[in-house]
C-alpha positions in Angstrom: 106.8 168.9 90.4 109.6 169.9 92.8 112.2 167.2 93.7 111.2 167.0 97.4 107.5 166.7 96.8 106.1 164.2 99.3 108.8 164.8 101.9 107.6 166.2 105.3 109.9 168.2 107.5 109.0 169.0 111.1 111.1 171.7 112.6 111.6 173.1 116.0 113.5 176.2 115.0 114.2 179.8 115.8 116.4 182.6 114.6 118.2 182.0 111.3 120.3 178.9 110.9 117.6 176.2 111.0 114.8 178.4 109.4 117.2 179.2 106.5 117.8 175.5 106.0 114.2 174.5 106.1 113.1 177.4 103.8 115.4 175.9 101.2 113.8 172.5 101.7 110.4 174.0 101.3 111.4 175.7 98.1 112.4 172.3 96.8 108.9 171.0 97.4 109.1 169.6 101.0 106.2 170.2 103.3 107.7 172.1 106.2 105.7 172.2 109.5 107.2 174.8 111.8 106.5 174.3 115.5 106.1 177.6 117.4 105.3 178.7 120.9 101.6 179.8 121.4 101.4 183.6 121.7 105.0 184.4 120.9 106.3 182.0 118.2 109.8 182.0 116.8 111.6 184.9 118.7 112.9 186.1 115.3 109.3 187.3 114.6 110.0 190.2 117.0 113.6 191.1 116.0 112.3 194.3 114.2 109.3 195.6 112.3 110.9 196.7 109.1 108.7 194.8 106.6 105.2 196.3 107.0 105.4 195.8 110.7 107.0 192.3 110.4 110.5 191.1 111.1 113.0 191.3 108.3 114.7 188.2 109.5 111.5 186.2 109.8 110.1 187.2 106.4 113.4 186.3 104.8 113.7 182.8 106.2 110.2 181.5 106.7 108.2 181.6 103.5 106.5 178.4 102.1 106.1 176.9 105.6 103.1 176.0 107.8 102.9 177.3 111.4 101.7 174.9 114.1 101.6 176.3 117.7 102.3 173.9 120.5 103.3 174.4 124.1 105.5 171.3 124.0 106.0 171.5 127.8 102.3 170.4 128.2 101.7 166.6 127.9 98.8 167.0 125.4 101.0 169.1 123.1 103.9 166.8 123.5 101.8 163.9 122.4 100.7 165.8 119.3 104.3 166.5 118.4 105.4 162.9 118.9 102.5 161.7 116.7 103.4 164.2 114.0 107.0 163.2 114.0 106.5 159.4 114.2 103.5 159.2 111.8 104.4 161.9 109.2 107.9 163.3 109.3 110.7 162.2 107.0 113.0 164.8 108.6 113.2 166.5 112.0 115.2 169.7 112.3 116.0 171.5 115.5 118.2 174.3 116.8 116.8 174.6 120.3 119.1 175.3 123.2 121.8 172.7 123.9 120.2 169.5 125.3 116.6 170.7 125.0 115.5 168.4 122.2 116.9 165.3 124.0 115.1 166.3 127.2 111.9 166.3 125.1 112.5 162.8 123.8 113.3 164.2 120.3 116.8 162.9 119.9 117.7 160.6 117.1 118.6 157.9 119.7 115.1 158.1 121.2 113.2 158.2 117.9 115.1 155.9 115.6 114.1 152.6 117.2 110.5 153.6 116.5 111.1 155.1 113.1 114.4 153.8 111.5 114.0 155.9 108.4 113.8 159.2 110.2 116.5 161.8 109.5 117.2 164.1 112.5 119.3 167.2 111.9 120.6 169.0 115.0 122.0 172.5 114.5 124.0 174.0 117.4 126.7 176.5 118.0 129.5 174.1 118.7 128.3 170.5 118.1 127.1 167.6 120.1 130.3 167.0 122.2 133.5 168.7 123.2 134.1 171.3 125.9 132.0 174.0 124.2 129.0 171.7 123.7 126.7 173.4 126.2 127.6 177.0 125.4 125.0 179.2 123.9 125.9 180.6 120.5 124.8 183.5 118.4 126.0 184.6 115.0 128.3 187.4 116.2 129.9 185.0 118.8 130.6 182.4 116.2 132.0 185.0 113.8 134.4 185.8 116.6 135.3 182.2 117.5 135.9 181.2 113.9 138.3 184.1 113.4 136.1 186.0 110.9 136.1 189.2 113.1 139.9 189.1 113.5 140.4 189.4 109.7 137.5 191.8 108.9 137.4 195.5 109.3 140.2 198.1 109.3 143.7 198.0 110.8 142.4 199.9 113.8 139.0 198.3 114.3 137.9 194.7 113.8 134.4 194.1 112.5 131.7 191.5 112.1 130.3 190.8 108.6 127.1 192.7 107.8 125.1 189.6 107.2 124.6 186.6 109.5 127.5 184.6 108.1 127.7 181.9 110.8 123.9 181.2 110.6 123.9 181.2 106.8 126.9 178.8 106.7 125.2 176.4 109.1 122.0 176.6 107.2 123.6 175.8 103.9 125.5 172.8 105.3 122.3 171.6 107.0 120.4 171.7 103.7 123.1 169.9 101.7 123.5 167.3 104.5 119.8 166.6 104.7 119.6 166.2 100.9 122.5 163.8 101.1 120.8 161.9 103.9 117.5 161.7 101.9 119.5 160.2 99.0 121.2 157.7 101.3 117.8 156.7 102.7 116.4 156.2 99.2 119.2 153.7 98.6 119.3 151.9 101.9 116.0 152.7 103.7 118.1 154.0 106.7 117.7 157.3 108.4 120.5 159.0 110.3 121.5 161.8 112.6 123.1 164.9 111.3 125.1 167.1 113.7 125.7 170.6 112.3 128.0 173.0 114.2 127.9 176.7 113.3 131.6 176.9 114.4 132.6 174.1 112.0 130.5 175.5 109.1 132.0 179.0 109.3 135.5 177.7 110.0 135.2 175.8 106.7 134.4 179.1 105.0 137.5 180.6 106.6 139.8 178.3 104.6 141.8 181.0 102.8 142.8 183.0 105.9 143.5 179.8 107.8 145.9 178.5 105.2 147.4 182.0 104.6 148.3 181.9 108.3 149.5 178.3 108.2 152.2 177.1 110.5 152.4 180.3 112.6 152.5 182.7 109.6 151.0 186.2 109.9 147.3 186.2 109.2 145.8 188.4 106.5 145.8 192.1 107.5 142.4 193.8 108.0 142.1 196.1 105.0 138.6 197.3 105.0 136.9 196.7 101.7 140.2 196.0 100.0 141.6 192.5 99.4 144.1 191.5 102.1 146.7 190.1 99.7 145.9 191.3 96.1 146.3 194.9 95.0 144.8 197.0 93.6 141.6 195.1 94.6 139.0 197.2 96.4 137.2 200.6 96.3 138.7 203.7 94.8 137.2 207.2 94.9 136.3 208.9 91.7 136.3 212.7 91.1 132.5 212.9 91.6 132.7 211.5 95.1 131.4 208.1 94.3 133.5 204.9 94.6 134.4 202.2 92.1 135.2 198.7 93.2 137.8 197.1 91.0 140.0 194.0 91.1 143.1 192.8 89.3 144.1 189.1 89.3 147.3 188.9 87.3 150.2 190.8 85.7 148.4 190.9 82.3 145.5 192.8 83.9 148.0 195.1 85.7 149.5 196.1 82.4 146.1 196.7 80.8 145.0 198.7 83.9 148.1 201.0 83.6 147.7 201.4 79.8 144.0 201.6 79.2 142.6 202.9 82.5 145.2 205.0 84.2 146.7 206.0 80.8 150.1 205.6 82.4 151.7 202.6 80.6 155.1 203.3 82.1 153.7 202.4 85.5 153.4 198.8 84.6 157.1 198.3 84.7 157.8 200.7 87.6 160.1 198.8 90.0 158.0 199.7 92.9 154.9 198.0 91.6 156.0 195.3 89.1 154.7 192.3 91.1 151.6 191.8 93.2 153.7 191.4 96.3 155.3 194.8 95.7 152.0 196.5 94.9 150.4 195.0 98.1 153.4 196.2 100.1 153.3 199.7 98.6 149.5 200.2 98.9 149.6 203.7 100.2 151.8 205.0 97.3 149.9 203.2 94.6 146.5 204.2 96.0 147.5 207.8 95.8 148.5 207.5 92.2 145.3 205.7 91.3 143.1 208.2 93.1 145.0 211.1 91.4 144.4 209.5 88.0 140.7 209.1 88.8 140.2 212.6 90.3 139.1 214.1 87.0 136.7 211.3 86.1 133.2 210.3 87.3 132.6 206.8 88.6 130.7 206.0 85.5 133.5 207.1 83.2 136.0 205.0 85.2 133.7 202.0 84.9 133.5 202.4 81.2 137.4 202.4 81.0 137.6 199.4 83.1 135.0 197.5 81.0 136.8 198.4 77.8 140.0 197.1 79.3 138.4 193.9 80.5 139.1 194.8 84.2 136.6 193.4 86.7 134.7 196.2 88.5 131.4 197.0 90.3 129.5 199.5 92.2 129.4 199.8 96.0 125.6 199.5 96.0 123.3 200.5 98.8 120.4 198.3 99.8 118.1 200.5 97.8 120.2 200.1 94.7 120.3 196.3 95.1 116.4 196.3 95.2 116.6 198.1 91.8 119.7 196.3 90.4 119.3 196.2 86.6 120.9 192.7 86.2 118.4 191.1 88.7 115.5 192.9 86.9 116.7 191.9 83.4 116.9 188.2 84.5 113.5 188.3 86.1 114.8 187.3 89.5 112.1 189.0 91.6 108.9 187.3 92.7 106.1 188.3 95.0 105.2 186.3 98.1 102.4 186.8 100.6 102.8 187.7 104.2 100.2 188.3 106.9 100.5 192.0 106.2 100.3 191.8 102.4 102.6 190.8 99.5 106.3 191.7 99.4 109.0 191.1 96.8 111.3 188.1 97.2 114.4 187.0 95.3 114.0 183.8 93.3 116.4 181.3 94.9 119.8 181.3 93.0 119.9 178.9 90.1 117.7 178.1 87.2 115.3 175.2 86.7 114.0 173.6 83.5 111.7 171.6 85.7 110.3 171.9 89.2 110.8 175.6 89.8 111.1 176.6 93.4 108.0 176.9 95.5 107.6 180.4 96.9 104.5 180.4 99.1 103.4 182.9 101.8 105.1 183.6 105.1 102.8 182.0 107.7 101.0 183.9 110.4 101.7 182.5 113.9 99.6 179.3 114.3 97.9 179.8 110.9 97.9 176.1 110.2 97.3 174.7 113.7 93.6 173.6 113.2 94.2 172.1 109.8 97.2 170.0 111.0 95.4 168.9 114.1 92.4 167.8 111.9 94.8 165.8 109.8 96.0 164.0 113.0 92.4 163.1 113.8 91.4 165.8 116.3 87.8 167.0 116.1 86.5 170.5 116.6 85.7 169.9 120.3 89.1 168.5 121.0 90.9 171.4 119.3 88.8 173.9 121.3 89.8 172.1 124.5 93.4 172.2 123.6 93.2 175.9 123.0 91.4 176.4 126.2 94.1 174.6 128.0 96.8 176.6 126.3 98.4 173.5 124.7 98.1 175.0 121.2 
């Protein structure tokens, strides 16, 4: 049995941050009921068509959930939502536009007097107060506001991260905060409101560059795929045209690298490169020496030397290579989950479980569970048919 078995989460969510959080709760055994707009649903359903005609974002973040379609602007649908939350929900999650949930009567302040044990998690770009409270926020904008873009990319061109880092950070903090609130409720019987800000979540993840630039100091330089302050630490081209990613952490490894990998032990004591600060300052010179030493070797041969010397290294894998990664395969990390267009592979959530393995149920079709949930709430076939005719569901 999963640890959240018996917990019901009702979520008014779209895009990534809230869906990623609630997917993790579902994998821990919670029943997650996703409220979607009739006819359209979560707008992430239409981001792209890369997974057998379905959205890559949606398939990634929405397995193991139930989809209930409600036009919550209609009174009949609003009553259904209120009944669902007040009679069945342990947790309400929402990342609607700023102020929308409160206008619908779904704020913690409105619901807590009627259900004191309810946990309400609000996810927004900037949080519930402050001068940015009402600003719309998307992942790229928060990556910019939190400074991630300013320290990512090359010297000439700043860049966003290739994954939705602000959304993922907010989703992770939402999940851990909800779990903490459930433990607090178990001890006290009290629910609470959780206010998750994408800006605050990503800024927490920016701790190293923030402190590096503490008290007006220069921020880390944008160095592409190389480390901003440790060198050599990044990709280096081999003689076969492929790249090897390697990283040194200390002077012992620098000496091993010179002796066992470059086969130039004298370089370890070269006055130009004898400390990390000097190596980082002389990147261009040192890079030329490393690439020259690698020019007669294949990437595989370099990797073997690095492994034998105990130097950390890896491949710069494409997405296709990650799908076929031998380590993921050897550890049995891939599962199959259903979707409305057939089964697709899905990565088992990180971690291992002696008991209560993660639930990995299908990605729901839009409104797939509407009739079943309405029947649970006491609606008969004729009432459901009328709700459909009225466009309420």
